[in-house]
PDB file of N, H, CA, C and O in Angstrom:
ATOM      1  N   MET A   1      53.356  67.302  49.993  1.00  0.00           N
ATOM      2  CA  MET A   1      53.659  65.949  50.498  1.00  0.00           C
ATOM      3  C   MET A   1      54.737  65.647  51.194  1.00  0.00           C
ATOM      4  O   MET A   1      55.840  66.113  50.910  1.00  0.00           O
ATOM      5  N   LEU A   2      54.531  64.838  52.175  1.00  0.00           N
ATOM      6  H   LEU A   2      53.634  64.459  52.405  1.00  0.00           H
ATOM      7  CA  LEU A   2      55.527  64.561  53.259  1.00  0.00           C
ATOM      8  C   LEU A   2      56.381  63.412  52.742  1.00  0.00           C
ATOM      9  O   LEU A   2      56.038  62.821  51.718  1.00  0.00           O
ATOM     10  N   PRO A   3      57.503  63.067  53.422  1.00  0.00           N
ATOM     11  CA  PRO A   3      58.319  62.027  52.791  1.00  0.00           C
ATOM     12  C   PRO A   3      57.580  60.646  52.786  1.00  0.00           C
ATOM     13  O   PRO A   3      57.771  59.801  51.911  1.00  0.00           O
ATOM     14  N   ASP A   4      56.669  60.480  53.902  1.00  0.00           N
ATOM     15  H   ASP A   4      56.514  61.166  54.613  1.00  0.00           H
ATOM     16  CA  ASP A   4      56.005  59.115  53.885  1.00  0.00           C
ATOM     17  C   ASP A   4      54.953  59.130  53.169  1.00  0.00           C
ATOM     18  O   ASP A   4      54.106  58.258  53.365  1.00  0.00           O
ATOM     19  N   GLY A   5      54.769  60.062  52.231  1.00  0.00           N
ATOM     20  H   GLY A   5      55.457  60.770  52.073  1.00  0.00           H
ATOM     21  CA  GLY A   5      53.483  59.934  51.284  1.00  0.00           C
ATOM     22  C   GLY A   5      52.374  60.668  51.796  1.00  0.00           C
ATOM     23  O   GLY A   5      51.592  61.037  50.920  1.00  0.00           O
ATOM     24  N   ARG A   6      52.088  60.979  52.946  1.00  0.00           N
ATOM     25  H   ARG A   6      52.724  60.678  53.657  1.00  0.00           H
ATOM     26  CA  ARG A   6      50.986  61.751  53.365  1.00  0.00           C
ATOM     27  C   ARG A   6      51.201  63.374  52.985  1.00  0.00           C
ATOM     28  O   ARG A   6      52.238  64.036  52.947  1.00  0.00           O
ATOM     29  N   GLY A   7      49.902  63.724  52.739  1.00  0.00           N
ATOM     30  H   GLY A   7      49.059  63.186  52.770  1.00  0.00           H
ATOM     31  CA  GLY A   7      49.944  65.207  52.496  1.00  0.00           C
ATOM     32  C   GLY A   7      49.510  66.220  53.464  1.00  0.00           C
ATOM     33  O   GLY A   7      48.541  65.878  54.141  1.00  0.00           O
ATOM     34  N   MET A   8      49.954  67.287  53.671  1.00  0.00           N
ATOM     35  H   MET A   8      50.741  67.565  53.121  1.00  0.00           H
ATOM     36  CA  MET A   8      49.725  68.249  54.594  1.00  0.00           C
ATOM     37  C   MET A   8      49.153  69.370  54.002  1.00  0.00           C
ATOM     38  O   MET A   8      49.685  69.850  53.001  1.00  0.00           O
ATOM     39  N   LEU A   9      48.079  69.889  54.510  1.00  0.00           N
ATOM     40  H   LEU A   9      47.647  69.499  55.323  1.00  0.00           H
ATOM     41  CA  LEU A   9      47.384  71.297  54.121  1.00  0.00           C
ATOM     42  C   LEU A   9      47.390  72.159  55.378  1.00  0.00           C
ATOM     43  O   LEU A   9      47.259  71.707  56.516  1.00  0.00           O
ATOM     44  N   LYS A  10      47.567  73.542  55.039  1.00  0.00           N
ATOM     45  H   LYS A  10      47.673  73.909  54.114  1.00  0.00           H
ATOM     46  CA  LYS A  10      47.597  74.628  56.092  1.00  0.00           C
ATOM     47  C   LYS A  10      46.442  75.522  55.620  1.00  0.00           C
ATOM     48  O   LYS A  10      46.149  75.713  54.439  1.00  0.00           O
ATOM     49  N   ALA A  11      45.715  76.137  56.873  1.00  0.00           N
ATOM     50  H   ALA A  11      45.953  75.983  57.832  1.00  0.00           H
ATOM     51  CA  ALA A  11      44.589  76.933  56.166  1.00  0.00           C
ATOM     52  C   ALA A  11      45.193  78.296  55.806  1.00  0.00           C
ATOM     53  O   ALA A  11      46.127  78.771  56.452  1.00  0.00           O
ATOM     54  N   ALA A  12      44.643  78.899  54.775  1.00  0.00           N
ATOM     55  H   ALA A  12      43.884  78.514  54.250  1.00  0.00           H
ATOM     56  CA  ALA A  12      45.218  80.245  54.400  1.00  0.00           C
ATOM     57  C   ALA A  12      44.829  81.215  55.471  1.00  0.00           C
ATOM     58  O   ALA A  12      43.919  80.937  56.253  1.00  0.00           O
ATOM     59  N   ARG A  13      45.501  82.371  55.534  1.00  0.00           N
ATOM     60  H   ARG A  13      46.240  82.597  54.899  1.00  0.00           H
ATOM     61  CA  ARG A  13      45.428  83.160  56.489  1.00  0.00           C
ATOM     62  C   ARG A  13      44.763  84.179  55.843  1.00  0.00           C
ATOM     63  O   ARG A  13      45.196  84.402  54.713  1.00  0.00           O
ATOM     64  N   PRO A  14      43.528  85.103  56.335  1.00  0.00           N
ATOM     65  CA  PRO A  14      42.936  86.021  55.755  1.00  0.00           C
ATOM     66  C   PRO A  14      43.739  87.304  55.268  1.00  0.00           C
ATOM     67  O   PRO A  14      44.323  87.943  56.143  1.00  0.00           O
ATOM     68  N   ALA A  15      43.822  87.737  53.953  1.00  0.00           N
ATOM     69  H   ALA A  15      43.348  87.217  53.242  1.00  0.00           H
ATOM     70  CA  ALA A  15      44.584  88.717  53.417  1.00  0.00           C
ATOM     71  C   ALA A  15      44.211  90.243  53.991  1.00  0.00           C
ATOM     72  O   ALA A  15      44.977  91.203  53.922  1.00  0.00           O
ATOM     73  N   GLY A  16      43.037  90.258  54.499  1.00  0.00           N
ATOM     74  H   GLY A  16      42.414  89.477  54.555  1.00  0.00           H
ATOM     75  CA  GLY A  16      42.452  91.544  54.850  1.00  0.00           C
ATOM     76  C   GLY A  16      41.752  91.588  56.026  1.00  0.00           C
ATOM     77  O   GLY A  16      41.765  90.596  56.755  1.00  0.00           O
ATOM     78  N   LYS A  17      40.993  92.812  56.409  1.00  0.00           N
ATOM     79  H   LYS A  17      40.983  93.617  55.817  1.00  0.00           H
ATOM     80  CA  LYS A  17      40.517  92.658  57.770  1.00  0.00           C
ATOM     81  C   LYS A  17      39.079  93.298  57.277  1.00  0.00           C
ATOM     82  O   LYS A  17      38.792  93.854  56.217  1.00  0.00           O
ATOM     83  N   ILE A  18      38.339  93.029  58.367  1.00  0.00           N
ATOM     84  H   ILE A  18      38.572  92.577  59.228  1.00  0.00           H
ATOM     85  CA  ILE A  18      36.935  93.295  58.286  1.00  0.00           C
ATOM     86  C   ILE A  18      36.589  94.896  58.070  1.00  0.00           C
ATOM     87  O   ILE A  18      35.502  95.238  57.605  1.00  0.00           O
ATOM     88  N   ASP A  19      37.489  95.737  58.404  1.00  0.00           N
ATOM     89  H   ASP A  19      38.372  95.459  58.782  1.00  0.00           H
ATOM     90  CA  ASP A  19      37.408  97.168  58.281  1.00  0.00           C
ATOM     91  C   ASP A  19      37.736  97.623  56.794  1.00  0.00           C
ATOM     92  O   ASP A  19      37.440  98.727  56.336  1.00  0.00           O
ATOM     93  N   GLY A  20      38.300  96.750  56.205  1.00  0.00           N
ATOM     94  H   GLY A  20      38.540  95.853  56.576  1.00  0.00           H
ATOM     95  CA  GLY A  20      38.087  96.917  54.595  1.00  0.00           C
ATOM     96  C   GLY A  20      37.225  96.363  54.065  1.00  0.00           C
ATOM     97  O   GLY A  20      37.232  96.496  52.842  1.00  0.00           O
ATOM     98  N   PHE A  21      36.327  95.676  54.539  1.00  0.00           N
ATOM     99  H   PHE A  21      36.322  95.568  55.533  1.00  0.00           H
ATOM    100  CA  PHE A  21      35.155  94.988  53.926  1.00  0.00           C
ATOM    101  C   PHE A  21      33.900  95.997  54.164  1.00  0.00           C
ATOM    102  O   PHE A  21      33.056  96.210  53.293  1.00  0.00           O
ATOM    103  N   VAL A  22      33.888  96.502  55.264  1.00  0.00           N
ATOM    104  H   VAL A  22      34.573  96.329  55.972  1.00  0.00           H
ATOM    105  CA  VAL A  22      32.639  97.071  55.775  1.00  0.00           C
ATOM    106  C   VAL A  22      32.632  98.383  54.899  1.00  0.00           C
ATOM    107  O   VAL A  22      33.606  99.132  54.969  1.00  0.00           O
ATOM    108  N   GLY A  23      31.631  98.671  54.124  1.00  0.00           N
ATOM    109  H   GLY A  23      30.839  98.063  54.067  1.00  0.00           H
ATOM    110  CA  GLY A  23      31.175  99.745  53.420  1.00  0.00           C
ATOM    111  C   GLY A  23      32.037  99.695  52.023  1.00  0.00           C
ATOM    112  O   GLY A  23      32.399 100.736  51.476  1.00  0.00           O
ATOM    113  N   LEU A  24      32.313  98.482  51.530  1.00  0.00           N
ATOM    114  H   LEU A  24      32.019  97.636  51.974  1.00  0.00           H
ATOM    115  CA  LEU A  24      32.719  98.285  50.446  1.00  0.00           C
ATOM    116  C   LEU A  24      31.542  98.645  49.170  1.00  0.00           C
ATOM    117  O   LEU A  24      31.804  99.132  48.070  1.00  0.00           O
ATOM    118  N   LEU A  25      30.607  98.368  49.534  1.00  0.00           N
ATOM    119  H   LEU A  25      30.394  97.972  50.427  1.00  0.00           H
ATOM    120  CA  LEU A  25      29.477  98.613  48.592  1.00  0.00           C
ATOM    121  C   LEU A  25      28.829 100.099  48.589  1.00  0.00           C
ATOM    122  O   LEU A  25      28.170 100.597  47.677  1.00  0.00           O
ATOM    123  N   ALA A  26      29.198 100.724  49.915  1.00  0.00           N
ATOM    124  H   ALA A  26      29.733 100.319  50.657  1.00  0.00           H
ATOM    125  CA  ALA A  26      28.659 101.917  50.170  1.00  0.00           C
ATOM    126  C   ALA A  26      28.521 103.149  48.964  1.00  0.00           C
ATOM    127  O   ALA A  26      29.590 103.590  48.541  1.00  0.00           O
ATOM    128  N   GLY A  27      27.444 103.627  48.485  1.00  0.00           N
ATOM    129  H   GLY A  27      26.576 103.268  48.828  1.00  0.00           H
ATOM    130  CA  GLY A  27      27.537 104.646  47.747  1.00  0.00           C
ATOM    131  C   GLY A  27      27.216 104.274  46.165  1.00  0.00           C
ATOM    132  O   GLY A  27      27.071 105.078  45.244  1.00  0.00           O
ATOM    133  N   ARG A  28      27.133 102.553  46.099  1.00  0.00           N
ATOM    134  H   ARG A  28      27.250 101.900  46.847  1.00  0.00           H
ATOM    135  CA  ARG A  28      27.177 101.972  44.582  1.00  0.00           C
ATOM    136  C   ARG A  28      25.707 102.198  44.057  1.00  0.00           C
ATOM    137  O   ARG A  28      25.534 102.437  42.862  1.00  0.00           O
ATOM    138  N   SER A  29      24.665 102.126  44.918  1.00  0.00           N
ATOM    139  H   SER A  29      24.805 101.931  45.889  1.00  0.00           H
ATOM    140  CA  SER A  29      23.098 102.298  44.647  1.00  0.00           C
ATOM    141  C   SER A  29      22.468 103.396  45.363  1.00  0.00           C
ATOM    142  O   SER A  29      23.081 103.928  46.288  1.00  0.00           O
ATOM    143  N   LYS A  30      21.677 103.664  45.135  1.00  0.00           N
ATOM    144  H   LYS A  30      21.179 103.231  44.384  1.00  0.00           H
ATOM    145  CA  LYS A  30      20.687 104.768  45.724  1.00  0.00           C
ATOM    146  C   LYS A  30      19.430 103.982  46.338  1.00  0.00           C
ATOM    147  O   LYS A  30      18.640 104.515  47.116  1.00  0.00           O
ATOM    148  N   LYS A  31      19.333 102.622  45.891  1.00  0.00           N
ATOM    149  H   LYS A  31      19.975 102.189  45.258  1.00  0.00           H
ATOM    150  CA  LYS A  31      18.275 102.006  46.525  1.00  0.00           C
ATOM    151  C   LYS A  31      18.399 101.443  47.933  1.00  0.00           C
ATOM    152  O   LYS A  31      19.314 100.647  48.143  1.00  0.00           O
ATOM    153  N   VAL A  32      17.493 101.807  49.012  1.00  0.00           N
ATOM    154  H   VAL A  32      16.750 102.454  48.842  1.00  0.00           H
ATOM    155  CA  VAL A  32      17.746 101.319  50.334  1.00  0.00           C
ATOM    156  C   VAL A  32      16.831 100.283  50.455  1.00  0.00           C
ATOM    157  O   VAL A  32      15.634 100.463  50.233  1.00  0.00           O
ATOM    158  N   ALA A  33      17.387  98.999  50.857  1.00  0.00           N
ATOM    159  H   ALA A  33      18.359  98.853  51.037  1.00  0.00           H
ATOM    160  CA  ALA A  33      16.736  97.750  50.986  1.00  0.00           C
ATOM    161  C   ALA A  33      16.356  97.177  52.495  1.00  0.00           C
ATOM    162  O   ALA A  33      17.121  97.127  53.459  1.00  0.00           O
ATOM    163  N   THR A  34      15.143  96.810  52.450  1.00  0.00           N
ATOM    164  H   THR A  34      14.522  96.850  51.668  1.00  0.00           H
ATOM    165  CA  THR A  34      14.588  96.526  53.986  1.00  0.00           C
ATOM    166  C   THR A  34      15.238  95.029  54.379  1.00  0.00           C
ATOM    167  O   THR A  34      15.509  94.167  53.543  1.00  0.00           O
ATOM    168  N   ILE A  35      15.420  94.908  55.744  1.00  0.00           N
ATOM    169  H   ILE A  35      15.200  95.608  56.424  1.00  0.00           H
ATOM    170  CA  ILE A  35      15.860  93.631  55.932  1.00  0.00           C
ATOM    171  C   ILE A  35      15.229  92.371  55.122  1.00  0.00           C
ATOM    172  O   ILE A  35      15.871  91.390  54.747  1.00  0.00           O
ATOM    173  N   GLU A  36      13.838  92.598  54.930  1.00  0.00           N
ATOM    174  H   GLU A  36      13.316  93.395  55.235  1.00  0.00           H
ATOM    175  CA  GLU A  36      12.956  91.381  54.272  1.00  0.00           C
ATOM    176  C   GLU A  36      13.477  91.179  52.932  1.00  0.00           C
ATOM    177  O   GLU A  36      13.489  90.043  52.458  1.00  0.00           O
ATOM    178  N   GLU A  37      13.951  92.274  52.213  1.00  0.00           N
ATOM    179  H   GLU A  37      13.941  93.197  52.598  1.00  0.00           H
ATOM    180  CA  GLU A  37      14.205  92.348  51.100  1.00  0.00           C
ATOM    181  C   GLU A  37      15.976  91.763  50.968  1.00  0.00           C
ATOM    182  O   GLU A  37      16.379  91.215  49.942  1.00  0.00           O
ATOM    183  N   ILE A  38      16.638  91.942  51.874  1.00  0.00           N
ATOM    184  H   ILE A  38      16.310  92.387  52.707  1.00  0.00           H
ATOM    185  CA  ILE A  38      17.938  91.536  51.865  1.00  0.00           C
ATOM    186  C   ILE A  38      17.880  89.978  52.161  1.00  0.00           C
ATOM    187  O   ILE A  38      18.663  89.216  51.594  1.00  0.00           O
ATOM    188  N   ASN A  39      16.968  89.544  53.031  1.00  0.00           N
ATOM    189  H   ASN A  39      16.332  90.162  53.492  1.00  0.00           H
ATOM    190  CA  ASN A  39      17.016  88.211  53.512  1.00  0.00           C
ATOM    191  C   ASN A  39      16.400  87.251  52.323  1.00  0.00           C
ATOM    192  O   ASN A  39      16.615  86.043  52.219  1.00  0.00           O
ATOM    193  N   ALA A  40      15.554  88.089  51.415  1.00  0.00           N
ATOM    194  H   ALA A  40      15.379  89.070  51.500  1.00  0.00           H
ATOM    195  CA  ALA A  40      14.980  87.272  50.270  1.00  0.00           C
ATOM    196  C   ALA A  40      16.088  87.192  49.283  1.00  0.00           C
ATOM    197  O   ALA A  40      16.280  86.178  48.613  1.00  0.00           O
ATOM    198  N   ALA A  41      16.783  88.213  49.199  1.00  0.00           N
ATOM    199  H   ALA A  41      16.628  89.037  49.744  1.00  0.00           H
ATOM    200  CA  ALA A  41      17.724  88.118  48.100  1.00  0.00           C
ATOM    201  C   ALA A  41      18.894  87.164  48.542  1.00  0.00           C
ATOM    202  O   ALA A  41      19.465  86.474  47.697  1.00  0.00           O
ATOM    203  N   SER A  42      19.199  87.132  49.677  1.00  0.00           N
ATOM    204  H   SER A  42      18.735  87.693  50.364  1.00  0.00           H
ATOM    205  CA  SER A  42      20.313  86.206  50.176  1.00  0.00           C
ATOM    206  C   SER A  42      19.806  84.530  49.635  1.00  0.00           C
ATOM    207  O   SER A  42      20.408  83.623  49.059  1.00  0.00           O
ATOM    208  N   ALA A  43      18.595  84.669  50.086  1.00  0.00           N
ATOM    209  H   ALA A  43      18.106  85.406  50.553  1.00  0.00           H
ATOM    210  CA  ALA A  43      18.063  83.173  50.053  1.00  0.00           C
ATOM    211  C   ALA A  43      17.766  82.929  48.664  1.00  0.00           C
ATOM    212  O   ALA A  43      17.679  81.731  48.395  1.00  0.00           O
ATOM    213  N   GLN A  44      17.581  83.751  47.678  1.00  0.00           N
ATOM    214  H   GLN A  44      17.652  84.724  47.896  1.00  0.00           H
ATOM    215  CA  GLN A  44      17.532  83.481  46.409  1.00  0.00           C
ATOM    216  C   GLN A  44      19.063  83.165  45.868  1.00  0.00           C
ATOM    217  O   GLN A  44      19.295  82.310  45.014  1.00  0.00           O
ATOM    218  N   GLY A  45      19.927  83.871  46.407  1.00  0.00           N
ATOM    219  H   GLY A  45      19.739  84.566  47.100  1.00  0.00           H
ATOM    220  CA  GLY A  45      21.448  83.519  46.056  1.00  0.00           C
ATOM    221  C   GLY A  45      21.902  82.243  46.308  1.00  0.00           C
ATOM    222  O   GLY A  45      22.496  81.568  45.467  1.00  0.00           O
ATOM    223  N   TRP A  46      21.605  81.822  47.619  1.00  0.00           N
ATOM    224  H   TRP A  46      21.123  82.370  48.302  1.00  0.00           H
ATOM    225  CA  TRP A  46      22.146  80.453  47.991  1.00  0.00           C
ATOM    226  C   TRP A  46      21.399  79.460  47.493  1.00  0.00           C
ATOM    227  O   TRP A  46      21.830  78.307  47.505  1.00  0.00           O
ATOM    228  N   ALA A  47      20.117  79.784  46.964  1.00  0.00           N
ATOM    229  H   ALA A  47      19.766  80.721  46.955  1.00  0.00           H
ATOM    230  CA  ALA A  47      19.386  78.652  46.273  1.00  0.00           C
ATOM    231  C   ALA A  47      19.804  78.407  44.724  1.00  0.00           C
ATOM    232  O   ALA A  47      19.395  77.456  44.058  1.00  0.00           O
ATOM    233  N   GLY A  48      20.654  79.380  44.276  1.00  0.00           N
ATOM    234  H   GLY A  48      20.987  80.152  44.818  1.00  0.00           H
ATOM    235  CA  GLY A  48      21.182  79.462  42.959  1.00  0.00           C
ATOM    236  C   GLY A  48      20.261  80.134  41.973  1.00  0.00           C
ATOM    237  O   GLY A  48      20.308  79.844  40.777  1.00  0.00           O
ATOM    238  N   GLU A  49      19.440  81.011  42.451  1.00  0.00           N
ATOM    239  H   GLU A  49      19.402  81.246  43.422  1.00  0.00           H
ATOM    240  CA  GLU A  49      18.426  81.717  41.772  1.00  0.00           C
ATOM    241  C   GLU A  49      18.991  83.023  41.456  1.00  0.00           C
ATOM    242  O   GLU A  49      20.011  83.294  42.089  1.00  0.00           O
ATOM    243  N   GLU A  50      18.559  83.925  40.600  1.00  0.00           N
ATOM    244  H   GLU A  50      17.731  83.704  40.085  1.00  0.00           H
ATOM    245  CA  GLU A  50      18.907  85.281  40.390  1.00  0.00           C
ATOM    246  C   GLU A  50      17.815  85.982  40.553  1.00  0.00           C
ATOM    247  O   GLU A  50      17.842  87.206  40.425  1.00  0.00           O
TER     248      GLU A  50
END
């Protein structure tokens, strides 16, 4: 809070880099998904479905 009663927020800085994220799940599954399967799974996830 600022002295005049206003609040100020600052954006958080990312803690990691994309290099640390790429390959994070590699080797955790033997299943290879097609792009259609990946798209369907992400659509279900965004819709709140499992």
